[in-house]
Structure formats: C-alpha cells, structure tokens
Backbone bond lengths (Angstrom), bond angles and torsions (degrees), N, CA, C in turn:
res aa  C-N    CA-C-N  psi(-1)  N-CA   C-N-CA  omega(-1)  CA-C   N-CA-C  phi
1 M - - - 1.402 - - 1.554 107.00 -
2 P 1.331 118.52 129.04 1.506 117.18 -179.06 1.535 111.15 -68.34
3 A 1.292 110.13 155.26 1.471 115.86 178.31 1.477 109.82 -68.57
4 K 1.335 115.06 149.55 1.520 117.23 175.85 1.455 107.42 -68.54
5 K 1.349 112.00 141.69 1.448 114.72 175.31 1.499 111.86 -69.81
6 A 1.284 111.10 127.08 1.507 115.28 -179.66 1.553 110.20 -89.05
7 A 1.277 114.08 136.36 1.464 117.00 176.89 1.520 105.99 -64.35
8 K 1.314 114.29 148.93 1.484 116.86 -178.49 1.520 107.04 -65.68
9 R 1.359 114.07 127.43 1.428 119.85 -179.55 1.523 109.86 -82.46
10 K 1.330 111.03 159.54 1.506 116.79 174.04 1.495 108.44 -72.78
11 K 1.302 116.44 -35.74 1.467 119.93 -175.95 1.536 108.37 -123.77
12 P 1.329 120.32 115.52 1.471 123.34 179.55 1.530 110.00 -61.32
13 V 1.346 117.78 151.34 1.418 121.45 173.31 1.588 108.63 -70.03
14 T 1.291 115.28 158.56 1.420 121.74 178.87 1.521 111.11 -123.42
15 Y 1.343 118.20 171.25 1.443 119.59 174.39 1.509 110.57 -53.71
16 D 1.405 115.35 -42.40 1.443 117.98 -179.68 1.484 116.27 -64.20
17 T 1.333 114.95 -34.14 1.506 119.94 177.99 1.538 109.36 -63.06
18 L 1.344 114.11 -49.26 1.429 119.44 -176.30 1.529 110.47 -71.45
19 R 1.284 119.34 -38.42 1.456 121.99 174.94 1.581 112.56 -59.32
20 D 1.326 114.10 -42.85 1.447 117.29 176.79 1.503 113.30 -66.75
21 L 1.355 116.10 -36.11 1.443 119.24 174.99 1.534 111.08 -64.53
22 A 1.238 115.83 -42.51 1.573 119.51 -179.79 1.492 107.69 -67.06
23 L 1.286 120.74 -46.08 1.467 119.83 -178.15 1.537 114.14 -70.71
24 S 1.356 115.97 -21.15 1.480 119.22 174.14 1.473 113.29 -68.89
25 L 1.324 117.62 -19.94 1.493 122.84 178.11 1.569 109.63 -65.77
26 D 1.333 115.36 -23.18 1.435 121.00 -177.56 1.475 115.09 52.93
27 L 1.361 116.89 50.57 1.414 124.56 -177.54 1.511 107.53 -89.79
28 P 1.326 117.93 136.67 1.498 118.97 177.50 1.523 111.18 -67.98
29 G 1.280 114.50 148.47 1.479 119.65 173.42 1.483 113.15 83.72
30 V 1.369 117.78 12.14 1.444 120.38 176.15 1.530 109.83 -100.81
31 S 1.322 115.37 137.26 1.438 121.54 177.17 1.486 113.20 -145.47
32 E 1.310 113.34 154.38 1.481 119.39 175.94 1.526 107.45 -83.67
33 A 1.301 113.92 143.91 1.514 117.79 -177.19 1.520 106.50 -150.98
34 V 1.377 113.30 -173.07 1.443 121.04 175.41 1.492 106.90 -131.91
35 S 1.367 116.23 132.72 1.489 119.82 178.36 1.575 105.37 -133.64
36 W 1.271 116.11 128.56 1.455 122.10 179.08 1.486 108.49 58.97
37 G 1.395 122.81 31.00 1.407 125.76 178.70 1.524 115.26 82.47
38 Q 1.318 114.66 0.44 1.573 118.74 -178.05 1.514 106.87 -113.95
39 P 1.338 116.14 150.46 1.433 120.18 173.31 1.570 110.51 -68.79
40 C 1.294 111.40 147.92 1.435 118.58 -179.26 1.553 108.29 -154.65
41 L 1.278 114.75 173.73 1.484 122.05 175.95 1.576 106.25 -117.93
42 K 1.352 114.39 135.98 1.421 116.91 175.70 1.593 105.15 -117.26
43 A 1.313 112.70 151.47 1.427 121.14 173.42 1.521 108.84 -125.94
44 H 1.348 116.58 122.01 1.428 122.60 -177.67 1.526 111.29 55.96
45 G 1.319 116.13 38.59 1.496 122.78 179.26 1.583 115.90 77.21
46 K 1.316 115.21 2.61 1.478 117.93 -179.74 1.511 110.07 -114.90
47 L 1.265 115.87 146.20 1.527 124.08 -179.59 1.525 105.01 -53.05
48 W 1.292 115.99 128.65 1.466 125.05 -177.12 1.536 110.68 -114.17
49 F 1.347 115.89 -50.16 1.427 121.65 -175.81 1.495 109.99 -150.66
50 F 1.355 119.50 141.89 1.394 121.57 175.43 1.557 107.95 -155.31
51 W 1.405 115.21 171.54 1.391 122.85 177.88 1.485 109.18 -116.34
52 S 1.301 115.04 138.66 1.482 121.53 178.91 1.552 107.38 -87.75
53 P 1.337 118.63 112.39 1.459 121.68 178.96 1.540 111.23 -68.28
54 S 1.318 114.81 -35.28 1.532 117.06 179.76 1.498 113.10 -67.94
55 E 1.367 116.49 -33.23 1.445 119.62 179.67 1.539 113.11 -99.22
56 N 1.294 116.04 -8.12 1.487 124.92 -173.78 1.549 107.90 47.26
57 A 1.374 114.82 58.26 1.408 122.91 -174.89 1.475 111.19 -147.84
58 P 1.347 120.39 150.04 1.471 121.67 168.99 1.490 113.52 -73.35
59 V 1.302 115.98 145.63 1.462 121.76 -179.44 1.552 107.28 -118.12
60 F 1.344 113.00 129.74 1.477 119.27 -176.12 1.480 110.38 -121.61
61 K 1.283 117.83 141.62 1.458 123.67 172.10 1.533 110.66 -74.01
62 V 1.349 114.30 128.23 1.440 120.14 176.91 1.538 107.83 -152.83
63 P 1.351 118.18 149.90 1.489 118.42 173.65 1.503 109.69 -61.90
64 F 1.350 117.58 155.82 1.468 121.31 176.99 1.513 112.22 -53.73
65 E 1.321 116.93 -42.68 1.491 117.58 -176.84 1.501 111.08 -64.09
66 E 1.372 118.75 -40.79 1.418 122.24 -179.81 1.565 108.78 -67.30
67 R 1.303 114.90 -41.25 1.474 116.14 178.36 1.476 112.47 -58.13
68 D 1.329 117.94 -46.67 1.435 123.02 -179.25 1.553 110.82 -60.67
69 M 1.328 115.99 -41.93 1.437 122.08 177.70 1.509 112.31 -62.75
70 L 1.342 115.59 -45.98 1.493 120.07 178.89 1.534 113.79 -61.71
71 V 1.353 112.32 -44.91 1.509 117.51 179.59 1.510 110.68 -65.46
72 E 1.288 118.67 -38.54 1.464 121.58 179.43 1.489 110.91 -71.14
73 A 1.358 118.15 -44.31 1.428 121.01 -173.80 1.554 112.91 -75.81
74 D 1.340 114.90 -28.89 1.517 117.75 -173.55 1.598 106.61 -146.61
75 P 1.277 116.10 68.51 1.497 118.00 179.08 1.551 113.71 -68.09
76 D 1.330 117.06 -15.57 1.442 118.24 176.04 1.486 111.61 -72.02
77 T 1.286 117.23 -20.40 1.493 124.78 -177.47 1.561 109.20 -106.12
78 F 1.294 117.67 -54.68 1.479 121.78 -169.01 1.457 110.80 -104.77
79 F 1.364 116.15 144.22 1.467 122.91 179.63 1.510 107.77 -161.99
80 F 1.330 114.81 170.18 1.443 124.06 167.58 1.488 110.34 -146.55
81 T 1.288 115.70 158.78 1.449 121.40 -176.67 1.555 107.41 -112.84
82 P 1.240 116.44 168.72 1.553 118.39 -179.99 1.555 110.72 -53.92
83 H 1.382 116.09 -34.07 1.451 117.25 -178.83 1.587 110.54 -62.59
84 Y 1.266 119.30 -34.52 1.430 124.19 -176.33 1.539 114.27 -94.56
85 R 1.317 118.28 -3.35 1.469 123.69 -174.24 1.548 112.99 -58.53
86 A 1.245 117.93 -34.68 1.479 120.09 -176.65 1.521 113.52 -90.63
87 H 1.321 116.68 4.93 1.464 123.43 -175.79 1.446 110.37 -118.19
88 Q 1.308 116.49 150.57 1.469 123.96 177.74 1.528 109.39 -82.32
89 L 1.328 114.43 65.77 1.464 125.03 -178.00 1.483 111.48 -138.29
90 V 1.366 115.33 148.40 1.468 119.30 173.94 1.516 107.49 -135.56
91 L 1.286 115.99 143.26 1.494 121.45 175.35 1.428 110.14 -97.09
92 A 1.295 120.93 159.15 1.432 127.30 -179.58 1.521 109.74 -135.01
93 R 1.322 117.04 140.86 1.489 121.33 177.52 1.556 105.62 -73.78
94 P 1.369 115.47 123.45 1.411 119.67 -177.55 1.499 117.87 -54.86
95 E 1.286 113.78 -32.25 1.508 114.25 -178.89 1.557 113.56 -82.37
96 R 1.334 117.91 -1.54 1.472 121.01 -176.66 1.508 114.41 -121.84
97 V 1.343 119.21 -18.93 1.413 122.46 -171.48 1.580 110.13 -63.25
98 D 1.302 114.03 135.92 1.493 121.85 -177.05 1.515 105.95 -86.55
99 L 1.359 119.50 122.50 1.370 122.79 179.32 1.502 117.45 -61.98
100 D 1.372 116.07 -33.50 1.471 120.16 172.07 1.513 113.00 -58.28
101 W 1.331 112.53 -43.80 1.499 117.84 179.19 1.518 109.01 -61.72
102 V 1.332 115.43 -44.41 1.425 121.44 -178.24 1.551 112.31 -57.53
103 Q 1.391 114.03 -48.92 1.436 118.77 177.88 1.537 112.25 -59.90
104 A 1.309 116.61 -44.63 1.459 121.08 178.09 1.536 112.45 -59.94
105 N 1.317 113.94 -40.29 1.469 119.40 176.50 1.515 112.51 -64.88
106 F 1.336 116.76 -43.64 1.454 121.29 177.54 1.493 110.95 -56.20
107 L 1.340 115.24 -47.85 1.470 120.74 -177.87 1.522 110.74 -63.61
108 R 1.281 115.90 -43.85 1.536 116.78 -176.38 1.480 109.53 -68.74
109 V 1.363 120.42 -43.02 1.419 122.45 179.26 1.528 110.74 -64.51
110 W 1.322 118.41 -41.57 1.439 121.35 178.01 1.469 111.88 -58.97
111 R 1.333 117.65 -42.48 1.443 123.42 -178.35 1.573 108.86 -66.52
112 A 1.308 115.09 -43.52 1.482 118.46 -176.80 1.513 113.45 -65.55
113 Q 1.394 115.51 -24.71 1.481 120.30 -179.95 1.501 111.12 -95.21
114 A 1.323 118.82 -11.78 1.483 120.29 -174.56 1.559 112.93 -75.12
115 P 1.294 114.63 144.93 1.481 118.46 173.34 1.534 107.78 -66.26
116 K 1.345 117.98 145.67 1.487 119.91 -178.16 1.456 116.10 -57.63
117 R 1.302 117.92 -35.06 1.506 119.37 177.75 1.557 111.46 -64.44
118 L 1.249 112.87 -38.07 1.495 117.10 178.32 1.545 112.89 -68.15
119 L 1.350 113.93 -37.59 1.465 118.08 175.17 1.486 112.52 -63.72
120 K 1.296 118.89 -44.22 1.439 123.01 174.48 1.499 113.89 -56.37
121 A 1.315 114.57 -44.43 1.521 116.59 -179.16 1.559 109.30 -69.01
122 Y 1.324 114.78 -39.58 1.435 118.24 -179.77 1.560 111.00 -63.36
123 E 1.281 117.77 -43.75 1.455 123.13 174.80 1.465 112.22 -60.38
124 A 1.289 118.16 -46.04 1.452 121.22 179.03 1.611 113.28 -62.55
125 E 1.317 112.44 -36.35 1.474 115.24 179.00 1.575 114.11 -78.53
126 H 1.301 116.04 -32.61 1.434 122.01 -173.46 1.533 113.01 -105.91
127 G 1.327 118.24 -10.91 1.461 119.67 179.33 1.464 116.71 66.53
128 T 1.371 115.76 24.84 1.457 121.06 179.28 1.547 111.00 -116.16
129 P 1.279 115.99 144.73 1.478 115.52 177.16 1.559 111.99 -60.16
130 A 1.247 116.31 147.35 1.433 121.89 177.82 1.469 114.75 -97.67
131 E 1.314 116.76 41.93 1.469 126.92 -175.39 1.521 114.58 -3.12
C-alpha cells in the first residue's frame, strides 16, 4: 500500500525528529551509533535508520518492490539516486514524508531484523503479532 501523501509541511523533519520518533517506540535492541561518520540508529546491531547528508534526506530500508511502488505512486515524496539503486533503500523528502508511514516502516524493519526469541518476548509483552 503506498504511503499517504503528506501535505507539504511548514517545517521539514530532521534526523533528530525521526530519531526521537524511533526511540519513542521503546523497542529493545535499538541503539544510537555512527556509520560512515554520520549518526544513525541500529536495531539488533544492524543499520536501521540513517540520514543521507549528500541528499539531506532520511533513508529507509524497504524491499526493492516496495521502493519501486513508492517512487511510482508518490515521486514528490520518495526517490532514490544512482548511489542507492543497488540497495534496498528509499529516500524521502523531509518536507513531505508522512510520520505514520515512518513509524510503520520503523516497526516493520525492526521486526524483520529482530531475533525470533526477542520477537516472541515482545509479542507476549505487548500482545501484538510479531509479523
């Protein structure tokens, strides 16, 4: 399902905005780190979320099929550059990205990277399926 088109905001989101959103989810195994000299978040020791300084845009993990669908359905929000073409990543324009989509993406990627035992414990504690 494509992300809802976000109305253009007066103030674009920043790395700090999205970092705070991610950390507010209070998911186990998430830590702040540095990758290629830039701040990022890792989940379970794997890169989870980062900001592209060259594009001044957040970068999200998504499967290639989803990336293609997002870019086709909402090119004003989602894009990728030749640098990211070979990677399962999509960039989003900070003034347009929908925070509900961001939160759903964070949860989905966190679950995909989580060890099974951690997912079971999380599901038992929160009563949610561990997709």
